[in-house]
C-alpha positions in Angstrom: -9.3 -27.7 -39.0 -9.1 -28.8 -35.7 -8.0 -28.5 -32.3 -6.5 -30.9 -29.5 -5.1 -30.8 -26.0 -1.1 -32.3 -25.6 0.4 -33.2 -23.1 4.2 -33.2 -22.9 6.2 -34.6 -20.5 8.2 -32.5 -17.9 10.1 -33.6 -14.4 8.8 -34.2 -11.1 5.4 -36.1 -12.3 4.2 -33.1 -14.0 2.8 -33.0 -18.0 2.5 -29.7 -19.3 -0.4 -28.7 -21.5 -0.3 -27.2 -25.4 -2.9 -27.1 -27.9 -1.9 -28.6 -31.4 -4.0 -26.5 -33.9 -4.4 -27.7 -37.6 -5.4 -25.1 -39.6 -5.5 -24.8 -43.9 -3.2 -27.5 -43.6 -0.3 -26.0 -41.5 0.0 -26.9 -37.7 0.9 -24.5 -35.1 1.4 -24.9 -31.5 0.2 -22.7 -28.4 1.8 -23.4 -25.0 -1.1 -23.3 -22.4 1.1 -22.5 -19.5 -0.4 -24.9 -17.7 0.5 -27.9 -15.7 -0.9 -31.3 -14.8 0.4 -34.0 -12.2 1.6 -37.3 -14.8 0.5 -39.6 -11.8 -2.5 -38.3 -9.4 -2.4 -39.5 -6.1 -3.6 -36.9 -3.6 -6.9 -35.6 -3.6 -5.5 -32.0 -4.0 -3.3 -33.4 -7.1 -6.7 -34.9 -8.5 -8.7 -31.7 -8.0 -5.8 -29.8 -9.6 -6.0 -32.1 -12.3 -9.3 -31.9 -12.9 -9.5 -28.3 -12.7 -6.4 -27.4 -15.2 -8.1 -30.1 -17.4 -11.4 -28.4 -17.6 -10.0 -24.8 -18.0 -7.6 -26.1 -20.8 -11.0 -27.5 -22.7 -12.7 -24.2 -22.3 -9.5 -22.3 -24.0 -9.7 -25.3 -26.6 -13.2 -24.1 -27.1 -12.5 -21.0 -27.7 -9.9 -21.3 -30.0 -12.1 -23.1 -32.1 -14.9 -20.4 -31.9 -12.2 -17.9 -32.8 -11.1 -19.8 -35.8 -14.4 -20.4 -37.2 -15.0 -16.4 -37.0 -11.5 -16.3 -38.8 -10.1 -14.8 -36.1 -7.0 -17.1 -36.9 -4.0 -16.7 -39.2 -1.6 -19.4 -39.3 1.4 -17.2 -39.6 0.4 -14.8 -36.8 -1.5 -16.8 -34.7 -4.7 -15.4 -33.1 -5.6 -12.4 -33.3 -6.1 -12.2 -29.6 -2.8 -12.8 -29.1 -1.3 -9.6 -31.2 0.1 -7.1 -29.0 -2.1 -4.5 -28.0 1.1 -1.9 -26.9 1.9 -2.4 -31.0 -1.9 -1.6 -32.2 -2.2 1.4 -29.4 0.5 2.9 -30.9 -0.4 2.6 -34.4 -3.9 4.1 -33.4 -1.7 7.0 -31.9 -0.1 7.6 -35.3 -3.5 8.1 -36.9 -3.9 11.2 -34.9 -0.5 12.7 -35.9 -2.7 15.8 -37.8 -4.7 16.6 -35.0 -1.9 18.2 -32.7 -3.8 18.5 -29.6 -4.9 14.9 -29.9 -1.8 13.7 -30.8 -0.3 14.8 -27.9 -3.0 13.4 -25.5 -2.3 9.6 -27.5 1.3 9.8 -26.9 0.7 10.9 -23.3 -1.9 8.4 -23.2 0.7 5.5 -24.5 3.3 6.7 -22.3 1.9 6.1 -19.4 0.2 2.7 -20.6 3.8 1.5 -21.6 4.9 2.7 -17.4 1.8 0.5 -16.8 3.0 -2.6 -18.5 6.1 -2.2 -16.7 8.2 -4.0 -19.2 5.8 -6.8 -20.3 3.8 -7.3 -23.7 0.1 -6.4 -23.4 -2.0 -8.8 -25.8 -5.6 -8.5 -26.5 -6.7 -11.4 -24.6 -4.8 -9.7 -21.7 -7.1 -6.5 -22.0 -9.9 -7.5 -19.8 -12.3 -5.7 -17.2 -9.3 -5.9 -14.5 -7.0 -4.7 -17.3 -8.6 -1.5 -17.6 -9.7 -1.4 -13.9 -6.3 -2.0 -13.2 -4.7 0.7 -15.2 -7.4 2.8 -14.1 -6.4 2.6 -10.8 -2.8 3.4 -11.6 -4.1 6.8 -13.6 -5.6 7.8 -10.6 -3.2 7.1 -7.7 0.3 6.5 -9.0 2.7 9.7 -9.1 3.9 9.8 -12.0 4.4 13.4 -12.7 7.7 15.5 -12.9 6.9 16.8 -9.0 6.4 13.6 -8.0 2.2 14.0 -8.0 -0.7 12.5 -9.1 -2.4 12.8 -12.6 -4.8 15.5 -12.6 -8.2 14.0 -12.8 -8.9 15.6 -16.5 -5.7 13.9 -17.8 -6.7 10.8 -15.7 -10.1 10.9 -17.8 -8.4 11.6 -21.3 -6.0 8.7 -20.9 -8.7 6.2 -19.5 -10.8 7.3 -22.4 -7.7 7.0 -25.0 -7.4 3.2 -24.0 -11.0 2.8 -24.1 -11.4 4.3 -27.7 -8.3 1.7 -28.8 -10.4 -1.1 -27.7 -13.5 -0.1 -29.1 -11.6 0.4 -32.1 -10.3 -3.1 -31.7 -13.6 -4.5 -31.4 -15.0 -2.6 -34.5 -11.8 -3.8 -36.5 -13.2 -7.4 -34.9 -9.5 -8.3 -33.4 -11.6 -8.9 -30.1 -14.8 -10.9 -29.6 -15.8 -8.6 -26.9 -15.4 -5.2 -26.0 -14.9 -4.6 -22.1 -14.8 -0.3 -22.5 -18.3 -0.6 -22.6 -18.5 -2.3 -19.0 -16.1 -0.3 -17.4 -16.7 3.0 -16.3 -15.1 6.2 -16.6 -12.9 8.6 -14.3 -15.8 11.3 -12.6 -14.7 14.8 -13.6 -14.6 17.1 -10.9 -15.8 20.8 -10.9 -13.3 23.2 -11.9 -13.6 26.2 -10.0 -13.1 28.8 -12.5 -11.0 32.0 -11.6 -12.1 35.7 -13.5 -10.9 39.4 -13.3 -13.7 41.8 -13.6 -14.1 44.6 -16.1 -12.7 46.9 -13.3 -9.4 44.7 -12.2 -8.6 44.3 -15.9 -8.5 48.3 -16.6 -6.2 48.7 -13.0 -4.1 45.7 -14.5 -3.8 47.6 -17.7 -2.5 50.6 -16.1 0.1 48.7 -13.7 4.0 48.9 -15.0 5.2 45.5 -15.8 9.1 44.4 -16.4 8.0 42.1 -19.6 5.5 43.6 -21.7 5.0 41.6 -24.2 3.8 39.1 -21.5 1.3 41.8 -20.3 -0.1 42.8 -23.5 -0.5 38.7 -24.2 -2.2 38.4 -21.3 -4.7 41.2 -21.8 -5.4 40.3 -25.3 -6.3 36.6 -23.5 -8.8 38.1 -21.6 -10.8 40.7 -24.2 -10.7 37.5 -26.7 -11.1 34.6 -24.7 -8.2 32.7 -26.8 -6.3 30.3 -24.2 -2.6 30.8 -23.2 -1.7 27.6 -25.3 -3.2 29.2 -28.4 -1.3 32.7 -27.7 1.8 31.0 -27.2 1.3 30.1 -31.1 1.5 33.4 -32.3 4.3 34.8 -34.4 5.4 37.9 -35.2 6.1 38.6 -38.9 
């Protein structure tokens, strides 16, 4: 088992940095997407090389730790390089038996994909800044059909789904650190609930309506406390 930093010559006096990973008799390559100057001449270039090489060493040390923690598979790479979006989709599908929960997870996935904007979000990208960014998106983006922001309750629900997925990934030992526990949730608003008095319901019951079925369903909801969404599921036999 070993990890080495490799320099690959580019044009314009630059070298890209990568990691050569050797594990269980097989080699793997990881592009760090960093570069240094092959011949640093100015103070700025020398400082750039110093900081970039220090960053590469930090990544190297992290990779070695991940390998020791059994977070590396030679075929798929480090677990942190895997797609969080794919993992979230799988977690959503686990809720299919619970219609309400599954619907919320699917909606959360839709907004997560919109936030990603075509980019593949890996587990290693899911830090505090990622969650805070998604949180701001849910609170400020005008994403409803009427081009308005999400309700506070919807934003709370979708953020909690992402945090729940990351917590599960931490429990599955895919990530070594759980940023979800450090990011505060969205504060819930106090909803003002409207209600009818008994006298008002009696007046309503005597009031003619062009849609008797709708009127009866509403009165049934008032008397039983069932939600409108529950009433809509009823079917006549």
